[in-house]
C-alpha positions as MATLAB code, in Angstrom:
seq = 'MSAPATKAGSFRHVKYLWRDEEADELSGVDRLVYRSNKLGEDLTLTNTGGGNTSSKLIEMDPLTKESVEVLWVKGSGGDLRTVRRDGFASLYVDKVRAMKTLYSSSPERGPKTPIEDAMYPMYSHCVFNLNPRACSIDTPLHTFVPYKHVDHLHPNAVIAIAASVNQEKLCQEIYGDEVVYVPWQRPGFEIGLKIEQLIKDNSQAKGILLGHHGMSSWSSDDKTCYETALEIIDRAARYIETHDRGDKTFGGPKAQPLAETDRKGIQAEIIPWLRGRLSVYKRFVGTVQDDEKMLRFVNSHDGPRLAELGTSCPDHFLRTKIKPLFVDWDPSSLDVEGLKNSLSEALVKYRKDYDGYYQECKRPDSPAMRDHNPTVVLIPGLGMIAWGKNKSESRVTAEFYNCAIEVMRGAEAIDQYEAMDRQEAFDIERRAHCLRRFGRNVCQRNGAGDYRQVWAGNWRRGNRD';
ca = [
     -16.812   20.013  -18.385;
     -14.488   23.283  -17.719;
     -11.182   23.352  -18.638;
      -8.720   22.160  -15.756;
      -6.347   25.121  -13.869;
      -3.064   25.779  -15.568;
      -0.304   23.359  -14.061;
      -2.287   20.557  -15.015;
      -0.066   20.617  -18.741;
       3.266   19.972  -16.149;
       2.142   16.289  -15.858;
       2.173   13.458  -17.888;
       1.488   10.603  -15.694;
      -1.049   11.528  -13.409;
      -4.250   13.141  -13.990;
      -4.880   16.423  -12.765;
      -8.876   16.432  -11.526;
      -8.309   19.494   -9.586;
     -11.774   22.113  -10.214;
     -11.562   25.562   -8.653;
     -15.083   26.046   -9.831;
     -15.930   22.828   -7.930;
     -13.300   23.579   -4.712;
     -14.283   27.117   -4.419;
     -17.844   26.288   -3.714;
     -16.684   23.546   -0.393;
     -15.015   24.502    3.309;
     -13.379   23.388    5.800;
     -13.526   19.247    5.764;
     -15.783   19.154    2.435;
     -12.642   20.450    0.969;
     -10.690   17.625    2.477;
     -13.592   14.775    0.964;
     -12.997   16.574   -2.523;
      -9.357   16.724   -2.431;
      -8.849   13.113   -0.991;
     -11.460   11.761   -3.744;
     -10.011   13.535   -6.178;
      -6.846   11.848   -5.792;
      -8.368    8.433   -5.110;
      -9.718    8.546   -8.336;
      -6.733    8.211  -10.258;
      -5.391    4.930   -9.413;
      -1.795    5.610  -10.812;
      -1.707    7.632   -7.371;
      -2.572    4.980   -4.759;
      -4.020    1.453   -4.194;
      -8.484    0.343   -2.734;
      -7.923    1.457    0.242;
      -4.041    3.273    0.358;
      -2.887    6.096    1.894;
      -4.289    8.733    3.737;
      -4.717   12.092    3.629;
      -5.092   15.336    6.703;
      -6.444   19.167    6.934;
      -6.134   20.666   10.147;
      -9.216   23.130   10.570;
     -10.026   25.705   13.089;
     -13.384   24.400   14.582;
     -15.826   24.783   17.856;
     -15.412   23.047   21.059;
     -18.419   21.584   21.819;
     -18.027   21.980   25.405;
     -16.106   25.204   25.578;
     -17.385   26.980   22.572;
     -13.937   27.968   22.070;
     -12.080   27.460   19.048;
      -9.593   24.440   18.724;
      -7.222   23.406   16.291;
      -8.792   20.024   15.079;
      -6.890   16.686   13.520;
      -9.281   15.508   10.284;
      -7.512   12.217    8.955;
      -8.679    9.473    7.143;
      -9.763    6.873    9.170;
      -9.055    2.557    8.731;
     -10.678    1.214    6.138;
     -11.991    3.900    4.143;
     -11.164    4.721    0.292;
     -10.093    7.615   -1.018;
     -11.827    7.350   -3.848;
     -14.948    6.869   -2.399;
     -14.317    8.407    1.478;
     -16.900   11.008    2.534;
     -17.168   13.251    5.304;
     -18.008   10.186    8.215;
     -14.669    7.967    7.051;
     -12.797   11.247    8.585;
     -11.443   11.028   12.635;
     -10.734   14.108   14.341;
      -8.762   14.522   16.705;
      -7.609   17.818   19.012;
      -4.208   18.489   17.558;
      -2.994   19.597   21.391;
      -3.562   16.638   22.770;
      -1.906   14.603   20.050;
       0.740   16.982   20.872;
       1.213   16.017   24.382;
       1.140   12.735   23.226;
       5.448   13.364   22.968;
       5.272   13.729   26.547;
       4.381   10.354   27.529;
       6.262    8.607   24.514;
       9.683   10.203   25.873;
       8.572    9.150   29.576;
       9.823    5.574   28.052;
      12.836    4.455   28.786;
      12.789    2.252   25.421;
      11.406    3.920   22.507;
      11.098    2.738   18.826;
       8.921    0.976   16.246;
       9.174   -2.667   17.971;
       8.905   -1.522   21.658;
       6.241   -1.542   24.017;
       5.295    1.852   24.110;
       4.712    2.097   20.670;
       2.402   -0.449   21.181;
       0.888    1.737   24.173;
       0.842    4.988   21.832;
      -2.325    3.939   19.117;
      -4.851    3.152   22.139;
      -3.974    6.537   23.768;
      -5.447    8.294   20.197;
      -9.537    7.787   21.753;
      -8.253   10.889   24.791;
      -8.194   12.946   21.742;
     -11.401   12.074   20.226;
     -12.997   15.335   18.838;
     -16.790   15.491   19.364;
     -17.518   12.336   20.168;
     -16.507   10.845   16.332;
     -16.432    7.376   16.537;
     -13.844    6.989   13.159;
     -10.949    4.706   14.323;
      -7.725    7.594   13.077;
      -4.783    6.126   11.377;
      -1.704    4.788   11.936;
      -0.242    7.286   10.091;
      -1.422    9.708   12.355;
       1.391   10.971   14.031;
       3.018   11.605   10.182;
      -0.100   13.275    9.998;
       0.224   15.385   13.290;
       3.989   15.868   13.344;
       4.027   17.976    9.882;
       4.125   21.470   11.202;
       1.554   22.474    7.615;
      -2.039   21.967    7.255;
      -2.424   19.493    4.888;
      -0.874   16.585    4.613;
      -1.127   13.896    1.763;
       0.381   10.920    2.553;
       0.309    8.612   -0.900;
       1.208    4.928   -2.534;
       1.942    5.744   -5.753;
       3.994    3.069   -8.502;
       6.168    5.307   -9.070;
       7.045    5.827   -6.256;
       7.542    3.284   -4.192;
       9.949    1.994   -7.484;
      12.358    3.861   -6.435;
      11.672    3.358   -2.833;
      12.040   -0.025   -3.641;
      15.282    0.253   -5.159;
      18.549   -0.785   -3.896;
      19.808    2.651   -4.315;
      16.901    4.033   -3.049;
      18.569    7.338   -0.931;
      20.412    7.873   -3.931;
      17.943    7.625   -6.347;
      16.136   10.444   -4.165;
      19.111   12.708   -4.141;
      19.065   12.697   -7.766;
      15.659   12.859   -8.803;
      14.479   15.349   -6.367;
      17.162   16.738   -4.983;
      16.584   18.635   -1.496;
      13.163   19.453   -2.005;
      12.290   15.326   -0.838;
      13.770   14.406    2.000;
      14.556   10.140    2.334;
      13.747    8.040    5.170;
      14.333    4.050    5.135;
      12.104    2.103    6.019;
      10.269    1.905    9.761;
       6.906    0.953   10.742;
       4.083    3.707   10.948;
       3.698    4.662   14.255;
       4.958    8.085   16.914;
       8.203    7.875   16.358;
       8.787    8.157   12.818;
       6.281   10.842   13.243;
       8.746   12.545   15.608;
      11.582   12.231   13.185;
       9.826   12.848    9.898;
       8.540   16.089   12.612;
      13.248   16.384   12.807;
      13.438   16.075    9.359;
      11.499   18.889    8.543;
      12.852   21.473   10.638;
      16.433   20.287    9.761;
      15.247   20.679    5.499;
      12.773   23.362    5.672;
      12.757   23.854    1.402;
      11.957   19.854    1.843;
       8.122   19.867    0.165;
       7.354   16.000    0.702;
       9.535   12.613    2.216;
      10.034    9.609    0.489;
       9.452    6.914    2.703;
      11.371    3.670    2.154;
       9.678   -0.013    0.708;
       6.595    2.308    1.607;
       5.689    5.250   -0.396;
       5.430    9.500   -0.087;
       3.956   12.627    1.928;
       3.501   15.974    0.491;
       2.345   18.619    2.443;
       1.352   22.165    2.621;
      -0.329   25.148    3.828;
      -2.692   25.439    0.957;
      -5.444   22.187    0.066;
      -5.198   23.052   -3.418;
      -0.931   23.228   -3.411;
      -0.763   20.056   -1.570;
      -2.186   18.394   -4.094;
      -0.629   20.097   -7.058;
       2.936   19.001   -4.906;
       2.151   15.193   -4.123;
       0.775   14.692   -8.264;
       4.450   16.209   -8.652;
       6.408   14.155   -6.913;
       4.431   11.288   -8.107;
       4.653   12.313  -11.808;
       8.735   13.612  -11.596;
       9.207    9.720  -10.036;
       7.377    8.405  -13.136;
       9.263   10.360  -15.771;
      12.707    9.001  -14.283;
      11.252    5.783  -14.458;
      10.577    6.053  -18.126;
      13.462    7.844  -19.343;
      15.311    4.776  -18.485;
      12.546    1.921  -19.907;
      14.012   -0.560  -21.625;
      11.009   -1.424  -23.814;
      11.862   -4.586  -25.765;
      14.085   -5.596  -22.593;
      11.299   -5.482  -19.903;
      12.061   -8.323  -17.812;
      14.721   -9.081  -19.559;
      12.868   -9.687  -22.293;
      10.513  -12.539  -23.509;
      10.997  -16.115  -22.900;
       8.259  -17.635  -23.903;
       5.955  -16.721  -26.923;
       2.476  -15.289  -26.141;
      -0.513  -17.764  -27.295;
      -2.959  -17.217  -29.929;
      -6.583  -15.961  -27.788;
      -8.158  -19.108  -28.406;
      -5.312  -21.454  -27.238;
      -5.026  -18.851  -24.384;
      -9.081  -18.373  -23.300;
      -9.375  -22.440  -24.226;
      -6.663  -23.815  -21.725;
      -7.559  -20.865  -18.965;
     -11.714  -22.758  -18.861;
      -9.491  -26.230  -18.098;
      -6.952  -25.198  -15.880;
      -8.775  -22.720  -13.552;
     -11.976  -25.178  -12.326;
      -9.249  -28.057  -11.982;
      -6.445  -25.104   -9.814;
      -9.672  -23.846   -7.891;
     -10.389  -27.260   -6.557;
      -6.705  -27.736   -4.892;
      -6.373  -24.448   -3.624;
      -9.653  -24.497   -1.570;
      -8.843  -27.066    0.351;
      -9.591  -25.010    3.840;
     -11.502  -21.793    2.865;
     -13.892  -21.812   -0.844;
     -11.323  -19.599   -3.161;
     -12.938  -17.315   -5.859;
     -10.768  -16.352   -8.968;
      -9.857  -13.321  -10.804;
      -8.075  -14.274  -14.546;
      -5.946  -11.172  -15.958;
      -4.123  -11.784  -19.395;
      -3.423   -8.801  -20.580;
      -0.055   -7.382  -22.264;
       1.329   -5.720  -19.569;
       0.496   -9.064  -17.395;
       1.456  -11.515  -20.441;
       4.605   -9.392  -20.929;
       5.689  -10.429  -17.226;
       4.484  -13.908  -17.315;
       6.171  -14.635  -20.429;
       9.500  -12.884  -19.126;
      13.162  -14.111  -18.258;
      13.259  -12.534  -15.519;
       9.532  -12.735  -13.861;
       9.943  -15.774  -12.247;
      13.270  -14.304  -10.774;
      11.038  -11.163   -9.110;
       8.288  -13.275   -8.241;
      11.150  -15.400   -5.774;
      12.202  -12.203   -4.646;
       8.743  -11.494   -3.094;
       6.707   -7.968   -2.867;
       7.902   -5.052   -1.475;
       5.360   -2.961   -0.163;
       3.045   -3.789    2.918;
      -0.215   -2.145    1.279;
       0.745   -5.616   -1.599;
       1.698   -8.628    0.723;
      -0.720   -8.411    2.870;
      -2.934   -9.075   -0.550;
      -0.437  -11.125   -2.125;
       1.069  -13.075    0.419;
       4.875  -12.451    0.592;
       4.919  -14.292   -2.907;
       3.303  -15.427   -5.343;
       3.030  -18.411   -7.618;
       5.105  -18.983  -10.609;
       5.026  -22.199  -12.473;
       7.240  -23.424  -14.259;
       5.327  -24.185  -18.194;
       5.787  -23.787  -21.467;
       3.329  -22.832  -22.799;
       4.315  -23.492  -26.749;
       3.831  -27.050  -25.967;
      -0.621  -26.670  -25.500;
       0.650  -29.555  -22.897;
      -2.494  -28.785  -20.315;
      -2.387  -32.043  -18.693;
       1.778  -30.978  -18.045;
       0.819  -28.473  -16.902;
      -1.358  -30.131  -14.270;
       1.602  -31.399  -13.244;
       3.980  -28.463  -12.700;
       1.157  -27.073  -11.159;
       0.761  -29.745   -8.882;
       4.502  -30.004   -8.481;
       4.620  -26.210   -7.580;
       1.964  -26.123   -5.161;
       3.863  -28.935   -2.748;
       6.595  -26.419   -2.460;
       5.103  -23.156   -2.394;
       3.351  -24.870    0.724;
       6.570  -25.807    1.993;
       8.184  -23.097    1.800;
       5.527  -21.180    3.210;
       5.369  -23.524    6.073;
       9.398  -22.868    6.327;
       8.448  -19.096    6.324;
       6.478  -19.371    9.011;
       9.129  -21.557   11.169;
      11.951  -19.687   10.462;
      10.432  -15.805   11.407;
       7.796  -17.213   14.037;
       7.366  -15.278   17.478;
       6.314  -16.782   20.899;
       3.342  -14.945   20.452;
       2.292  -15.384   16.484;
      -1.204  -16.706   15.832;
      -0.963  -19.865   14.243;
       0.093  -20.299   10.412;
      -3.011  -19.367    8.288;
      -3.732  -21.297    5.000;
      -0.541  -21.462    3.127;
      -2.016  -21.653   -0.552;
      -0.996  -19.241   -3.070;
      -3.630  -15.855   -3.205;
      -1.731  -15.052   -7.152;
      -0.796  -17.735   -9.518;
       1.340  -16.746  -12.540;
       1.808  -19.248  -15.582;
       3.392  -18.605  -18.550;
       1.021  -18.089  -21.462;
      -2.191  -17.493  -19.655;
      -1.670  -14.315  -17.454;
      -2.501  -14.005  -13.502;
      -4.905  -15.703  -11.836;
      -6.054  -14.470   -8.224;
      -7.859  -15.602   -5.565;
     -10.180  -14.453   -2.479;
     -12.969  -15.584   -0.607;
     -15.268  -13.773   -3.050;
     -15.218  -11.645   -6.439;
     -14.454   -8.196   -4.873;
     -11.205   -9.414   -2.358;
      -9.702  -11.790   -5.558;
     -10.139   -8.479   -7.714;
      -8.205   -6.165   -4.859;
      -5.767   -8.603   -5.044;
      -4.693   -9.128   -8.482;
      -4.744   -4.927   -8.473;
      -2.046   -5.313   -6.008;
       0.200   -7.787   -7.751;
      -0.265   -5.743  -11.239;
       1.050   -2.600   -8.592;
       3.666   -4.370   -7.152;
       4.585   -5.586  -10.988;
       4.794   -2.039  -11.890;
       6.804   -1.652   -9.015;
       9.363   -4.005  -10.377;
       9.649   -2.298  -13.742;
      10.022    1.066  -12.541;
      13.031   -0.208  -10.095;
      14.743   -2.793  -12.708;
      14.383   -0.128  -15.163;
      16.237    2.438  -12.976;
      18.252    0.048  -10.510;
      17.731   -3.059   -9.164;
      15.094   -4.258   -7.169;
      14.696   -4.934   -3.458;
      12.309   -7.306   -1.311;
      10.680   -5.898    1.865;
      12.821   -7.987    4.787;
      11.131  -11.187    5.171;
      10.834  -11.090    9.376;
       9.679   -7.352    8.913;
       7.512   -8.684    6.708;
       6.260  -11.889    8.458;
       6.026   -9.184   11.464;
       3.101   -7.087    9.109;
       1.709  -10.009    7.711;
       0.582  -11.862   10.945;
      -0.448   -8.449   12.957;
      -2.995   -7.825    9.862;
      -4.107  -11.380   10.253;
      -4.698  -11.419   13.886;
      -6.800   -8.098   13.682;
      -8.505   -9.559   10.454;
      -9.597  -13.228   12.414;
     -10.225  -12.050   15.653;
     -10.808   -8.403   16.297;
      -8.701   -5.544   17.460;
      -9.210   -6.401   21.399;
      -7.828  -10.043   21.195;
      -4.876   -8.509   19.056;
      -3.669   -6.218   21.356;
      -3.172   -9.678   23.335;
      -1.770  -11.470   21.573;
       1.085   -8.562   20.223;
      -0.573   -7.314   17.145;
       0.883   -4.382   17.702;
       1.556   -1.482   14.785;
      -0.420   -2.741   12.119;
      -3.819   -3.912   14.001;
      -5.560   -0.744   13.000;
      -5.109   -1.551    9.209;
      -7.727   -3.746    9.363;
     -10.806   -2.079   12.288;
     -12.639   -0.873    9.585;
     -13.072   -3.769    8.264;
     -13.478   -5.889   11.155;
     -16.523   -3.240   12.270;
     -18.192   -3.938    8.609;
     -18.223   -7.895    9.628;
     -15.263   -8.526    6.305;
     -13.810  -11.209    7.979;
     -11.949  -14.598    6.618;
];
C-alpha cells in the first residue's frame, strides 16, 4: 500500500485514508463516493447511517443537453462507509435555491412552523434525471453553503463540545474564527439559510459546530474538504485529551471489576431472565459489551448521574431512547437474586418514568406511546446489554450508546455535560418512530415533520417495527 499524503502526519486521533493515486483515477460522483467511503471507514468520525456528504457538479441536462449545476448529496437511509452512486440524491441547484422565495413568502417561518414541514416534499420537484433516491433533511445545509463540497458528520469529539454547557465559549477557544458556532436547531430549510448568512459574515470560516448535533466542513476542493473535516475533529479530540481526567474519569471507580469468570457466569444467568422481562410487546435480542471502557463507565461514581441525564444528540437517542436503565447493584456481593430484584424494581421505575415522559411531552397529534421498556441496560460489574428486534439492531444500539458515553467523557473532561431538552428530544423521537412504523404519507398527516425522512430508507427496505 502506498504511503498516505504528507498531511496525514498532522493528525493524532483520526485516520487519514485518502490516497491520491486512488482518487485521481476517479471523477464526478465517483470521487464523492470515494470521499464518503473514506470518511465512513473511520468510526470515530461518524456513526452507522449518520452524516452526509455532497458535491455540486456540472452535468448535462437530459432534456436540454445544456450544462447545469447539480447537487449530489447522500440520501436517506445510507451509510457513508458502504454508500455507492445509487445512494446519492441529485437535485438541480438552481431549483433548490429558488425555493427560498416560497419559504420567505410565508408569514411564519422557523424550524417548527408549517412552512418548514412543507418544504421537504418540494424537493421532489427539483430532482435531476428522475433519480429515485430520497434526499436528506440536511439538503439546504449542503445547497446554501457557497462551496462545491460539504461534509456533515457526527464525531464524538466534536459532539462532546456541542453537548457541553459552555459549548459556544469552547468553540471559540478551540477553533477561533475558523469554525462558526450555531446553537441547536432542527435540520431543515431555516438552518440552511442561517448557515449561508453566517458564512457570508465569516468568510474565513472553514466549518461550523452545530450545538447538540455535529459539524460540517466545506471547500471548493474535495480533498481539502476531507482534510478540513479531519482537522476539525482532530483538534477537538486533542483538546479533550489534554483535559483527560485519567483515573478520575467519570468520578473514578465506585465498584471494583469482577473476575472474568464471575462476570461471564452472572451474565449467562441474568441475560435470558432479563430478556424475558423486556420482551413484553415484541421479541428482543441482546448485545453484551463488557470491555474496559464500558466497565469503567458502569463501575464509576458518575455513571448513574450521567445516564439519568440522558443522551444529547438525536442520532443517539433515536436508537437508545431518551435514557438507559442503570441498575443499582453492588457486584462484589455476587448476589444474582439480589440483582434480579434490583432489575425488577428498576424496570418498574423505568416504565413509570417513560410513561411520565410521554404524558409530559405529548402533543395533540402525537402517535400512541411506543414500547416503554429500555433499549440499553447498564449493570455495574457486568457492562452494557443493548436490545433490538434482531442482532443487527441491538449491535447498532450498542454502538450508539458507546458514542453517547464518549460524548459524556469528553464533555465532562472539558466542562459539564448537557443533555438535549426533553421536549425537543420527545418531538424528534415521536416523529422518527412514526415514520418507521407507518411510512411517509401517514406521518405527514400526523405531523411527523422535521425528521420524517430519517427512516425513509429503512421503510422502503422493509426494516419496520
